C-alpha positions as CSV (number, residue, x, y, z in Angstrom):
1,M,-97.4,5.0,-19.9
2,P,-98.3,6.9,-23.1
3,A,-98.3,4.6,-26.2
4,S,-95.9,5.5,-29.0
5,A,-97.4,6.8,-32.2
6,K,-98.3,4.1,-34.6
7,P,-98.5,4.2,-38.4
8,T,-102.0,4.1,-39.8
9,A,-102.3,2.4,-43.1
10,D,-103.6,4.5,-45.9
11,P,-105.1,2.1,-48.4
12,G,-104.9,4.6,-51.2
13,V,-104.2,2.8,-54.4
14,T,-102.8,3.7,-57.7
15,G,-102.2,2.1,-61.1
16,H,-103.9,0.1,-63.8
17,A,-106.6,-1.8,-61.9
18,Q,-107.9,-4.8,-63.5
19,A,-110.0,-5.5,-60.4
20,K,-110.9,-9.0,-61.7
21,H,-108.6,-10.9,-59.3
22,R,-109.1,-10.0,-55.7
23,A,-106.4,-10.4,-53.1
24,S,-107.7,-12.6,-50.5
25,P,-106.2,-12.0,-47.1
26,L,-103.8,-14.7,-45.9
27,K,-104.6,-16.7,-42.8
28,G,-103.0,-15.2,-39.7
29,A,-100.2,-17.9,-39.5
30,G,-99.6,-17.6,-43.3
31,A,-99.2,-13.9,-43.1
32,V,-96.7,-14.2,-40.3
33,R,-94.8,-16.9,-42.1
34,D,-94.6,-14.9,-45.3
35,A,-93.6,-11.7,-43.5
36,W,-90.9,-13.7,-41.6
37,R,-89.6,-15.1,-44.9
38,L,-89.4,-11.6,-46.4
39,A,-87.6,-10.3,-43.3
40,R,-85.0,-13.2,-43.5
41,G,-84.4,-12.3,-47.1
42,W,-83.6,-8.7,-46.1
43,G,-81.4,-10.0,-43.3
44,R,-79.4,-12.1,-45.7
45,A,-79.0,-9.1,-48.0
46,E,-77.9,-6.6,-45.3
47,P,-76.8,-8.7,-42.3
48,W,-74.8,-6.0,-40.5
49,R,-77.3,-3.3,-40.9
50,V,-80.2,-5.5,-39.9
51,T,-78.3,-6.7,-36.8
52,G,-77.4,-3.2,-35.7
53,L,-80.9,-1.9,-36.1
54,I,-82.5,-4.8,-34.3
55,A,-80.0,-4.5,-31.5
56,A,-80.7,-0.8,-31.1
57,A,-84.5,-1.5,-31.1
58,L,-84.1,-4.2,-28.4
59,G,-81.8,-1.9,-26.3
60,L,-84.4,0.9,-26.5
61,I,-87.1,-1.5,-25.5
62,L,-85.1,-2.5,-22.4
63,L,-84.6,1.3,-21.6
64,Q,-88.4,1.7,-21.9
65,L,-88.9,-1.2,-19.5
66,A,-86.5,0.3,-17.0
67,V,-88.4,3.6,-17.2
68,D,-91.7,1.7,-16.6
69,W,-90.2,0.1,-13.6
70,G,-89.0,3.4,-12.4
71,F,-92.6,4.8,-12.6
72,A,-93.9,1.8,-10.7
73,L,-91.5,2.4,-7.9
74,W,-92.2,6.1,-8.0
75,H,-95.9,5.5,-7.5
76,R,-95.3,3.7,-4.2
77,A,-92.8,6.2,-2.9
78,A,-94.7,9.3,-3.9
79,F,-98.0,8.2,-2.5
80,D,-96.4,6.9,0.7
81,A,-94.9,10.4,1.1
82,L,-98.4,12.0,0.6
83,E,-99.9,9.6,3.1
84,A,-97.2,10.5,5.7
85,R,-97.6,14.2,4.8
86,D,-93.8,14.3,4.3
87,G,-93.2,17.4,2.2
88,A,-89.4,16.9,1.7
89,A,-89.8,13.3,0.6
90,F,-92.6,14.3,-1.8
91,L,-90.4,17.1,-3.3
92,T,-87.6,14.5,-3.8
93,Q,-90.1,12.3,-5.7
94,M,-91.0,15.3,-7.9
95,L,-87.4,15.6,-8.9
96,V,-87.3,11.8,-9.6
97,F,-90.4,12.2,-11.7
98,A,-88.8,14.9,-13.8
99,G,-85.8,12.5,-14.5
100,L,-88.2,9.7,-15.4
101,V,-90.1,11.9,-17.8
102,A,-86.8,12.8,-19.5
103,A,-85.8,9.2,-19.8
104,L,-89.3,8.4,-21.1
105,M,-88.9,11.0,-23.8
106,L,-85.5,9.6,-24.8
107,A,-86.8,6.0,-24.9
108,S,-90.0,6.9,-26.8
109,V,-88.2,8.9,-29.5
110,G,-85.5,6.3,-29.8
111,R,-88.1,3.5,-30.2
112,L,-89.8,5.6,-32.9
113,W,-86.5,6.2,-34.7
114,A,-85.7,2.4,-34.6
115,R,-89.1,1.5,-35.9
116,Q,-88.9,4.0,-38.7
117,A,-85.4,3.1,-39.7
118,I,-86.1,-0.7,-39.8
119,G,-89.3,-0.2,-41.7
120,L,-87.7,2.2,-44.2
121,R,-84.7,0.0,-44.9
122,W,-86.8,-3.2,-45.1
123,R,-89.2,-1.5,-47.5
124,R,-86.4,-0.2,-49.6
125,W,-85.0,-3.7,-50.0
126,L,-88.4,-5.2,-50.7
127,V,-89.4,-2.5,-53.3
128,L,-86.0,-2.8,-55.1
129,K,-86.3,-6.6,-55.1
130,L,-89.9,-6.6,-56.6
131,Q,-88.9,-3.9,-59.1
132,G,-85.8,-5.8,-60.2
133,A,-87.8,-9.0,-60.5
134,M,-90.5,-7.3,-62.5
135,L,-88.0,-5.8,-65.0
136,A,-86.0,-9.0,-65.4
137,D,-86.6,-11.1,-68.5
138,G,-89.6,-9.1,-69.6
139,R,-91.7,-10.3,-66.6
140,H,-93.5,-6.9,-66.5
141,H,-94.9,-7.7,-69.9
142,R,-95.8,-11.2,-68.8
143,L,-97.7,-9.8,-65.8
144,A,-99.6,-7.4,-68.1
145,A,-100.5,-10.3,-70.5
146,E,-101.5,-12.8,-67.9
147,A,-102.8,-10.5,-65.1
148,A,-103.9,-13.5,-63.0
149,G,-103.8,-12.6,-59.3
150,T,-101.5,-9.6,-60.0
151,D,-103.7,-6.7,-60.7
152,N,-102.2,-3.3,-59.8
153,P,-98.5,-4.2,-59.5
154,D,-97.8,-0.5,-59.0
155,Q,-100.1,-0.4,-56.0
156,R,-98.6,-3.6,-54.6
157,I,-95.0,-2.3,-54.9
158,G,-95.9,1.3,-53.8
159,E,-98.6,1.1,-51.2
160,N,-98.9,-2.5,-50.1
161,A,-95.1,-3.0,-49.6
162,R,-95.0,0.2,-47.6
163,W,-97.7,-0.9,-45.1
164,A,-96.7,-4.6,-45.1
165,T,-93.3,-3.6,-43.8
166,A,-94.2,-0.5,-41.6
167,I,-97.0,-2.2,-39.8
168,A,-95.1,-5.5,-39.5
169,V,-92.2,-3.7,-37.8
170,D,-94.5,-1.8,-35.4
171,L,-96.5,-4.9,-34.6
172,A,-93.3,-7.0,-34.0
173,L,-91.6,-4.5,-31.8
174,G,-94.8,-3.9,-30.0
175,L,-95.2,-7.6,-29.4
176,I,-91.7,-7.9,-28.1
177,Y,-92.2,-5.0,-25.8
178,A,-95.5,-6.6,-24.6
179,V,-93.8,-9.9,-23.8
180,V,-91.0,-8.3,-21.9
181,L,-93.4,-6.0,-20.1
182,L,-95.5,-9.0,-19.1
183,A,-92.6,-11.1,-18.0
184,S,-91.3,-8.2,-15.9
185,F,-94.5,-6.8,-14.3
186,A,-96.1,-10.2,-13.8
187,G,-93.4,-11.1,-11.3
188,M,-93.9,-7.7,-9.6
189,L,-97.7,-8.1,-9.5
190,W,-97.4,-11.7,-8.1
191,H,-95.0,-10.4,-5.4
192,L,-97.2,-7.4,-4.4
193,S,-100.4,-9.5,-4.3
194,A,-98.9,-12.5,-2.6
195,G,-101.1,-11.9,0.5
196,F,-104.2,-11.0,-1.5
197,A,-107.5,-12.2,0.0
198,L,-110.8,-11.9,-1.9
199,P,-113.5,-10.6,0.4
200,L,-116.5,-12.9,0.5
201,P,-119.6,-13.0,2.7
202,G,-118.3,-16.0,4.6
203,G,-114.9,-14.4,5.1
204,P,-111.9,-13.5,3.0
205,L,-110.5,-16.1,0.6
206,P,-106.7,-16.1,0.4
207,I,-105.6,-16.2,-3.3
208,P,-101.7,-15.9,-3.7
209,G,-101.0,-13.6,-6.6
210,G,-104.7,-12.8,-6.9
211,L,-104.3,-9.6,-8.9
212,L,-102.2,-11.4,-11.5
213,W,-104.9,-14.0,-12.0
214,A,-107.5,-11.2,-12.2
215,A,-105.4,-9.5,-14.9
216,L,-105.2,-12.8,-16.9
217,A,-108.9,-13.3,-16.7
218,Y,-109.7,-9.7,-17.6
219,A,-107.3,-9.7,-20.6
220,G,-108.6,-13.1,-21.8
221,A,-112.2,-11.9,-21.8
222,C,-111.2,-8.8,-23.7
223,A,-109.3,-10.8,-26.4
224,A,-112.3,-13.2,-26.8
225,L,-114.7,-10.3,-27.3
226,T,-112.3,-8.6,-29.8
227,W,-112.0,-11.8,-31.9
228,R,-115.8,-12.2,-31.8
229,L,-116.5,-8.7,-32.9
230,G,-113.7,-8.3,-35.4
231,R,-113.3,-11.7,-37.0
232,R,-114.7,-10.4,-40.4
233,L,-112.4,-7.4,-40.5
234,P,-109.6,-9.0,-42.7
235,A,-112.0,-9.9,-45.5
236,I,-113.6,-6.4,-45.3
237,H,-110.2,-4.8,-45.7
238,A,-109.5,-6.9,-48.8
239,D,-112.9,-5.9,-50.3
240,R,-112.2,-2.2,-49.5
241,N,-108.7,-2.3,-51.1
242,A,-110.2,-3.8,-54.2
243,A,-113.0,-1.3,-54.4
244,E,-110.5,1.6,-53.8
245,A,-108.4,0.2,-56.7
246,D,-111.4,0.1,-59.0
247,H,-112.4,3.7,-58.2
248,R,-108.9,5.1,-58.5
249,F,-108.4,3.3,-61.9
250,A,-111.7,4.7,-63.2
251,L,-110.5,8.2,-62.3
252,I,-107.1,7.7,-63.9
253,R,-108.7,6.2,-67.0
254,L,-110.9,9.2,-67.4
255,Q,-107.9,11.5,-67.0
256,E,-105.9,9.6,-69.6
257,N,-108.8,9.6,-72.1
258,S,-110.3,13.0,-71.3
259,E,-110.1,14.3,-74.8
260,A,-111.9,11.3,-76.3
261,V,-114.6,11.5,-73.7
262,A,-115.1,15.2,-74.3
263,L,-115.2,14.7,-78.1
264,I,-117.9,12.0,-78.0
265,G,-119.8,13.6,-75.1
266,G,-119.5,10.7,-72.8
267,E,-119.6,12.7,-69.5
268,A,-123.0,11.3,-68.4
269,D,-121.9,7.7,-68.8
270,E,-118.6,8.4,-67.1
271,R,-120.5,10.0,-64.2
272,R,-122.6,6.9,-63.8
273,G,-119.6,4.7,-63.9
274,L,-117.7,6.7,-61.4
275,A,-120.7,6.9,-59.1
276,A,-121.0,3.1,-59.3
277,A,-117.3,2.6,-58.5
278,Y,-117.5,4.9,-55.6
279,G,-120.6,3.2,-54.4
280,R,-118.7,0.0,-54.0
281,V,-116.0,1.9,-52.0
282,E,-118.6,3.4,-49.7
283,A,-120.4,0.0,-49.2
284,A,-117.1,-1.6,-48.2
285,T,-116.1,1.3,-46.0
286,R,-119.5,1.3,-44.2
287,R,-119.0,-2.4,-43.4
288,M,-115.5,-1.6,-42.1
289,F,-116.8,1.4,-40.0
290,G,-119.6,-0.8,-38.5
291,T,-117.0,-3.4,-37.4
292,E,-114.7,-0.7,-36.0
293,R,-117.6,0.9,-34.0
294,S,-118.4,-2.5,-32.5
295,L,-114.7,-2.8,-31.5
296,M,-114.7,0.7,-30.1
297,W,-117.4,-0.3,-27.6
298,L,-114.8,-2.5,-26.0
299,G,-111.7,-0.5,-26.9
300,C,-112.8,2.8,-25.3
301,C,-113.2,1.2,-21.9
302,Y,-111.0,-1.8,-21.4
303,M,-107.9,0.3,-20.2
304,P,-109.9,2.7,-18.0
305,V,-111.6,-0.2,-16.4
306,A,-108.2,-1.9,-16.0
307,G,-107.1,1.0,-13.9
308,V,-110.0,0.7,-11.5
309,V,-110.2,-3.1,-11.1
310,P,-107.0,-3.3,-8.9
311,L,-108.2,-0.4,-6.8
312,A,-111.5,-2.1,-6.2
313,L,-109.9,-5.4,-5.4
314,G,-107.2,-3.9,-3.2
315,A,-109.4,-1.3,-1.4
316,P,-110.5,-3.8,1.4
317,Q,-107.0,-4.5,2.4
318,Y,-106.1,-0.8,2.3
319,L,-109.1,0.2,4.4
320,A,-108.3,-2.6,6.8
321,G,-104.8,-1.1,7.2
322,A,-103.1,-4.2,5.8
323,I,-101.3,-2.2,3.0
324,T,-100.3,1.4,2.5
325,L,-101.6,3.8,-0.1
326,G,-98.3,3.7,-1.9
327,L,-98.4,-0.1,-2.1
328,L,-102.0,0.0,-3.4
329,M,-101.0,2.5,-6.1
330,Q,-98.0,0.4,-7.1
331,M,-100.3,-2.6,-7.4
332,A,-102.7,-0.7,-9.6
333,H,-99.8,0.5,-11.8
334,A,-98.4,-3.1,-12.1
335,F,-101.9,-4.4,-12.9
336,T,-102.4,-1.8,-15.6
337,E,-99.0,-2.7,-17.2
338,V,-99.7,-6.4,-17.1
339,T,-103.2,-5.8,-18.6
340,R,-101.7,-3.6,-21.3
341,A,-99.2,-6.4,-22.3
342,L,-101.9,-9.0,-22.3
343,C,-104.3,-6.9,-24.3
344,W,-101.8,-6.4,-27.2
345,L,-104.1,-8.4,-29.5
346,T,-107.2,-6.5,-28.4
347,E,-105.4,-3.2,-29.1
348,N,-103.9,-4.2,-32.5
349,W,-106.6,-6.4,-34.0
350,P,-107.9,-3.8,-36.6
351,R,-104.3,-3.1,-37.7
352,L,-103.5,-6.9,-37.8
353,A,-106.5,-7.3,-40.2
354,D,-105.3,-4.5,-42.4
355,W,-101.7,-5.7,-42.4
356,R,-102.7,-9.2,-43.4
357,C,-104.3,-7.8,-46.5
358,H,-101.2,-5.8,-47.5
359,V,-99.0,-8.9,-47.0
360,A,-101.3,-11.0,-49.1
361,R,-101.0,-8.6,-52.0
362,V,-97.2,-8.3,-51.8
363,V,-96.8,-12.1,-51.6
364,E,-99.1,-12.7,-54.6
365,L,-97.0,-10.4,-56.7
366,E,-93.7,-11.9,-55.4
367,R,-95.0,-15.4,-56.3
368,A,-96.1,-14.3,-59.7
369,L,-92.7,-12.8,-60.4
370,D,-90.8,-15.8,-59.1
371,A,-92.9,-18.3,-60.9
372,P,-91.3,-19.8,-64.0
373,A,-92.7,-18.5,-67.3
374,A,-95.4,-20.8,-68.6
375,V,-94.5,-22.8,-71.7
376,P,-97.8,-22.6,-73.6
377,G,-96.6,-24.2,-76.8
378,R,-93.6,-25.6,-78.6
379,L,-92.4,-22.3,-80.0
380,R,-88.6,-22.2,-79.7
381,R,-86.7,-19.0,-79.9
382,A,-82.9,-18.5,-79.8
383,E,-80.6,-15.6,-80.2
384,D,-77.7,-17.5,-81.7
385,S,-77.9,-16.7,-85.4
386,P,-76.2,-14.1,-87.6
387,A,-79.5,-14.0,-89.6
388,L,-83.2,-14.1,-88.9
389,D,-84.5,-17.6,-89.6
390,L,-88.1,-18.8,-89.2
391,R,-88.9,-22.5,-89.6
392,D,-92.4,-23.9,-89.5
393,V,-93.6,-21.1,-87.2
394,A,-97.3,-21.3,-86.2
395,L,-98.6,-18.7,-83.8
396,T,-101.8,-19.2,-81.8
397,T,-103.8,-17.4,-79.1
398,P,-103.4,-18.7,-75.5
399,C,-106.5,-20.9,-76.1
400,G,-105.0,-22.4,-79.2
401,R,-106.8,-20.5,-82.0
402,A,-104.5,-20.2,-85.1
403,L,-103.2,-16.7,-85.8
404,L,-100.4,-16.9,-88.3
405,R,-98.2,-19.4,-90.1
406,A,-94.8,-18.7,-91.4
407,P,-93.4,-21.9,-93.0
408,A,-90.1,-20.5,-93.9
409,L,-88.4,-17.1,-93.9
410,T,-84.7,-16.2,-93.8
411,V,-83.4,-12.6,-93.7
412,L,-79.7,-12.1,-94.1
413,P,-77.7,-9.3,-92.6
414,G,-78.2,-6.1,-94.6
415,E,-81.3,-7.4,-96.3
416,R,-84.6,-5.4,-96.1
417,V,-87.8,-7.3,-96.0
418,L,-91.4,-6.0,-95.8
419,I,-94.2,-8.0,-94.3
420,R,-97.6,-6.9,-95.5
421,G,-101.1,-8.1,-94.9
422,E,-104.7,-7.2,-93.9
423,S,-105.4,-5.8,-90.5
424,G,-105.9,-8.6,-88.0
425,S,-104.0,-11.2,-89.9
426,G,-101.4,-11.7,-87.1
427,K,-98.5,-9.4,-88.3
428,S,-98.1,-7.6,-85.0
429,T,-98.3,-11.0,-83.2
430,L,-95.3,-12.1,-85.3
431,F,-93.5,-8.8,-84.3
432,R,-94.1,-9.7,-80.6
433,A,-92.8,-13.3,-81.2
434,L,-89.7,-12.0,-82.8
435,A,-89.1,-9.8,-79.8
436,G,-89.6,-12.7,-77.4
437,L,-92.9,-11.4,-76.0
438,W,-95.2,-14.0,-77.5
439,S,-94.6,-17.7,-76.9
440,W,-97.9,-19.3,-77.9
441,G,-97.5,-21.6,-80.8
442,E,-94.8,-23.9,-82.2
443,G,-91.9,-23.9,-84.6
444,Q,-88.4,-22.3,-84.4
445,I,-87.3,-18.7,-84.5
446,R,-83.6,-18.0,-84.6
447,M,-82.7,-14.4,-84.1
448,P,-79.6,-12.2,-84.0
449,S,-78.4,-11.0,-80.6
450,R,-80.9,-8.7,-78.9
451,Q,-78.0,-6.4,-77.9
452,G,-77.6,-5.5,-81.5
453,S,-81.3,-5.2,-82.4
454,M,-83.9,-2.5,-81.9
455,F,-87.7,-2.9,-82.1
456,L,-89.9,0.1,-82.9
457,P,-93.6,-0.4,-82.3
458,Q,-96.3,1.9,-83.7
459,R,-96.2,4.1,-80.7
460,P,-92.6,4.5,-79.3
461,Y,-92.2,4.5,-75.5
462,L,-91.1,7.9,-74.1
463,P,-90.1,7.7,-70.5
464,L,-90.6,10.4,-67.9
465,G,-87.9,13.1,-67.7
466,T,-86.1,15.3,-70.1
467,L,-86.4,15.2,-73.9
468,A,-82.8,14.2,-74.0
469,A,-83.5,11.2,-71.8
470,A,-86.4,10.2,-74.0
471,L,-84.2,10.4,-77.1
472,C,-81.3,8.4,-75.6
473,Y,-83.6,5.7,-74.2
474,P,-82.9,2.9,-73.3
475,A,-79.3,4.2,-72.9
476,P,-78.5,6.6,-70.0
477,P,-79.4,10.3,-70.6
478,D,-75.7,11.2,-70.9
479,A,-74.9,8.4,-73.3
480,F,-74.8,10.9,-76.3
481,G,-73.6,14.5,-76.5
482,A,-75.9,17.4,-77.0
483,E,-74.5,17.9,-80.5
484,A,-75.3,14.3,-81.5
485,L,-78.8,14.6,-80.1
486,G,-79.5,17.8,-81.9
487,A,-78.2,16.4,-85.2
488,A,-80.4,13.3,-84.9
489,L,-83.4,15.5,-84.3
490,E,-82.6,17.7,-87.2
491,R,-82.2,14.8,-89.6
492,C,-85.6,13.4,-88.5
493,N,-87.3,16.8,-89.2
494,L,-87.5,17.5,-85.5
495,G,-85.0,20.3,-85.3
496,H,-87.6,22.6,-83.6
497,L,-87.3,20.3,-80.5
498,A,-83.5,20.7,-80.2
499,P,-83.8,23.8,-77.8
500,R,-86.0,21.7,-75.5
501,L,-83.6,18.8,-74.9
502,G,-83.1,19.8,-71.3
503,E,-86.8,20.3,-70.6
504,A,-88.7,17.7,-68.6
505,A,-92.3,17.0,-69.6
506,R,-94.8,14.2,-70.4
507,W,-93.5,13.9,-73.9
508,D,-95.9,11.2,-74.8
509,R,-98.6,13.9,-74.4
510,V,-96.7,16.9,-75.7
511,L,-95.6,15.3,-79.0
512,S,-98.0,14.2,-81.7
513,L,-97.9,10.5,-82.7
514,G,-96.0,11.5,-85.9
515,E,-93.4,13.3,-83.9
516,Q,-93.1,10.3,-81.5
517,Q,-92.5,8.0,-84.5
518,R,-89.8,10.2,-85.8
519,M,-88.3,10.2,-82.3
520,G,-88.0,6.5,-82.7
521,F,-86.1,6.9,-85.9
522,A,-83.8,9.4,-84.2
523,R,-83.0,6.8,-81.6
524,L,-82.0,4.4,-84.4
525,L,-79.6,7.0,-85.7
526,L,-78.0,7.3,-82.3
527,H,-77.9,3.7,-81.3
528,R,-77.0,2.4,-84.8
529,P,-78.2,-1.2,-84.3
530,D,-77.3,-4.1,-86.6
531,W,-80.9,-5.2,-86.9
532,V,-84.1,-3.0,-87.0
533,F,-87.6,-4.4,-86.6
534,L,-90.5,-2.0,-87.3
535,D,-94.2,-2.5,-86.7
536,E,-96.3,0.1,-88.4
537,A,-93.6,2.6,-87.3
538,T,-94.5,5.2,-90.0
539,S,-98.3,4.8,-89.7
540,A,-98.8,8.4,-88.5
541,L,-96.4,10.0,-91.1
542,D,-97.2,11.5,-94.4
543,E,-95.6,9.9,-97.5
544,A,-92.8,12.5,-97.6
545,N,-91.7,12.0,-94.0
546,Q,-92.1,8.2,-94.4
547,A,-89.8,8.2,-97.4
548,A,-87.3,10.5,-95.6
549,M,-87.2,8.1,-92.6
550,Y,-86.5,5.1,-94.7
551,A,-83.9,7.0,-96.7
552,L,-82.2,7.9,-93.5
553,L,-82.0,4.2,-92.5
554,A,-80.6,3.3,-95.9
555,A,-77.9,6.1,-95.7
556,E,-77.0,5.8,-92.1
557,L,-77.4,2.0,-91.5
558,P,-76.6,0.5,-94.9
559,G,-75.4,-2.8,-93.4
560,A,-78.3,-3.2,-91.0
561,G,-80.9,-5.9,-91.5
562,L,-84.4,-4.5,-91.7
563,V,-87.8,-6.2,-91.1
564,S,-90.8,-3.9,-91.5
565,I,-94.4,-4.7,-90.8
566,G,-96.9,-2.5,-92.5
567,H,-99.4,-2.0,-95.3
568,R,-99.1,1.6,-96.3
569,A,-98.5,2.6,-99.9
570,G,-94.9,3.3,-100.9
571,L,-93.3,0.9,-98.3
572,D,-92.2,-1.6,-100.9
573,R,-89.7,0.7,-102.7
574,H,-87.7,0.8,-99.5
575,H,-87.3,-3.0,-99.2
576,D,-85.5,-5.7,-101.2
577,R,-88.4,-8.1,-101.1
578,Q,-91.8,-8.6,-99.6
579,M,-93.8,-11.2,-97.7
580,V,-97.6,-11.2,-97.8
581,V,-99.8,-12.6,-95.0
582,L,-102.9,-14.1,-96.6
583,A,-105.9,-14.0,-94.3
584,G,-108.2,-17.0,-94.0
585,A,-110.6,-18.6,-91.6
586,G,-107.8,-20.6,-90.1
587,G,-105.5,-17.7,-89.5
588,G,-102.9,-15.9,-91.7
589,W,-100.4,-17.6,-94.0
590,M,-97.2,-15.8,-94.8
591,V,-95.9,-16.4,-98.4
592,A,-93.5,-14.6,-100.7
593,A,-95.2,-11.8,-102.6
594,G,-95.9,-12.2,-106.4
595,G,-94.9,-9.7,-108.9
596,G,-98.1,-7.7,-109.3
597,T,-100.2,-10.1,-111.3
598,E,-103.3,-11.7,-109.9
599,T,-102.4,-14.6,-107.6
600,R,-104.8,-17.1,-106.1
601,S,-103.1,-19.1,-103.4
602,A,-104.7,-22.0,-101.7
603,A,-103.2,-22.5,-98.3
604,P,-101.6,-25.8,-97.8
605,P,-103.5,-28.3,-95.8
606,P,-102.8,-28.3,-92.0
607,R,-100.1,-30.5,-90.7
608,R,-101.5,-33.5,-88.9
609,D,-99.3,-32.9,-85.8
610,M,-100.9,-29.5,-85.3
611,P,-104.6,-30.1,-85.0
612,R,-105.2,-27.2,-82.5
613,I,-103.1,-24.7,-84.3
614,A,-104.1,-24.9,-88.0
615,P,-107.6,-26.0,-88.9
616,T,-108.3,-26.1,-92.6
617,M,-107.3,-22.8,-94.1
618,A,-109.8,-20.9,-96.1
619,R,-108.9,-20.1,-99.7
620,A,-107.1,-16.7,-99.6
621,V,-107.3,-14.4,-102.5
622,V,-105.0,-11.6,-103.4
623,I,-106.8,-9.2,-105.7
624,R,-104.8,-8.1,-108.7
625,R,-103.2,-4.9,-107.6
626,D,-99.7,-3.5,-107.9
627,L,-98.2,-4.1,-104.5
628,T,-96.8,-0.6,-104.5
629,T,-100.3,0.8,-104.2
630,M,-101.7,-1.4,-101.5
631,G,-102.3,1.3,-99.0
632,A,-104.6,0.8,-95.9
633,P,-105.1,2.5,-92.6
634,A,-102.6,1.8,-89.8
635,S,-103.4,-1.3,-87.8
636,H,-102.0,-3.4,-85.0
637,G,-102.8,-6.5,-87.0
């Protein structure tokens, strides 16, 4: 009978490809085990829905089996009527055929619906599970920082999860149908060929159930050849997915940096890079095509041959008058169905290889998200203090190189502290550590509650959607009224944007960096946090706008604690006191700022219990300069 339509995996990939860690396809048993584990997770989450959908799918499979049996019986009756030249009986069989076709349509469409419904609901559960895990406890940032084995999480959630579930459902239901079909038609074929005799020169050799044994031998040979020709296909699919990711990322990166490329005239170099990336795609695709062509030599003929083999084996009995034409055609139909069931692996081998690759990528992401966060050092952070308190904090790189030391710092509620220093001295790393995004190092950080704090980086994040949604973020778009939003924009010198609050756009591209930074201050006016942490949050503003933003904070949030990181001129007048990060060969050292006279500060010797974190500090020199005029370009330092 006609095979149902099957989903074909489109390996199109999206996202930020690192392409350094390739997803290796799981072994067959491992892929099945992991897919079953994911399916059980969905089953526990939605037991009634899963039970209902599976029951419907199994019921439709039984309906399909009944239709197949009906066609097998119809073959015998119709051809017997033709052989007897019985027009009335043949007309009756035509009416039966019409009914069977209608039942076949119902069963086929029903099976397609069941497969789609199961795949869609399973995918929905899996995508929401992965998305929720990625957004929990800042794990998305940890993935971006570590990136080991989890390149392209967007592709893994979007594309790989889609095909891991859709193909799994199709393969599972197809396998169930094949097993039921085999169990049903194997008995029929055994019964029909109970008197089978293989014609030999020395006389016929009786072989009870001969056609069933022939079907088993034929399908076994096809399966062995399929494995021999396609055994490398899983690895080829993994390489092709990785190459597609590289190429897609190169195109996305060009699009995101098109202005910079155009300004520097880098089109020729980009053309070479894109050509090389596509060359890897083409090489992997050619290997895949070669393997698929090898499989096609077998795939194009194994079912047509399966339709002829029973006729060739049963023809001697028919010609000898031992069986009727109808019985011969029924035997041929049963043989074809048994062969189709036994050749399930042959028919689905390429899709199995592709599916294993998708499952491998989804499972790698799931394991990375479920893995406990690494504890790379002894840096302790707690949100249990009414004030900000740092004690013996020493921040390092993941490999242990010293970045910054902060022996002692306490910021009380309502106090405003500026942290200054040279670019690259570790100030932004301290900002990440305060936010809980950096855990390499040692010491103790006690923070106020995160719920009452807001962190503003140099480039604020503006989500997709309307300007109102971007302004309210991270609160829901309707958290503040239009009047409050307009007032916040007006006070931050963004009044010209108020008429566009309901407009959806890529605001990170529409607005200049200076406008984006003022959007961050507008958010502060709306959310009114108890603590504000700024990292070069006014680097793109002129001095007048910078002064206006800090004046707003002083007027609107007089009781809020403020910690600013920056080194532009004029910042000191908006703060109660300053801390200076002195740069040295062994990393930065944060000390209280002097009054404006020349200060030479030799860094204290490293603690003996921290040999990897603080090698001998170089003598740091602060040149005599009024701290109010220590301007420098914006930096992530």
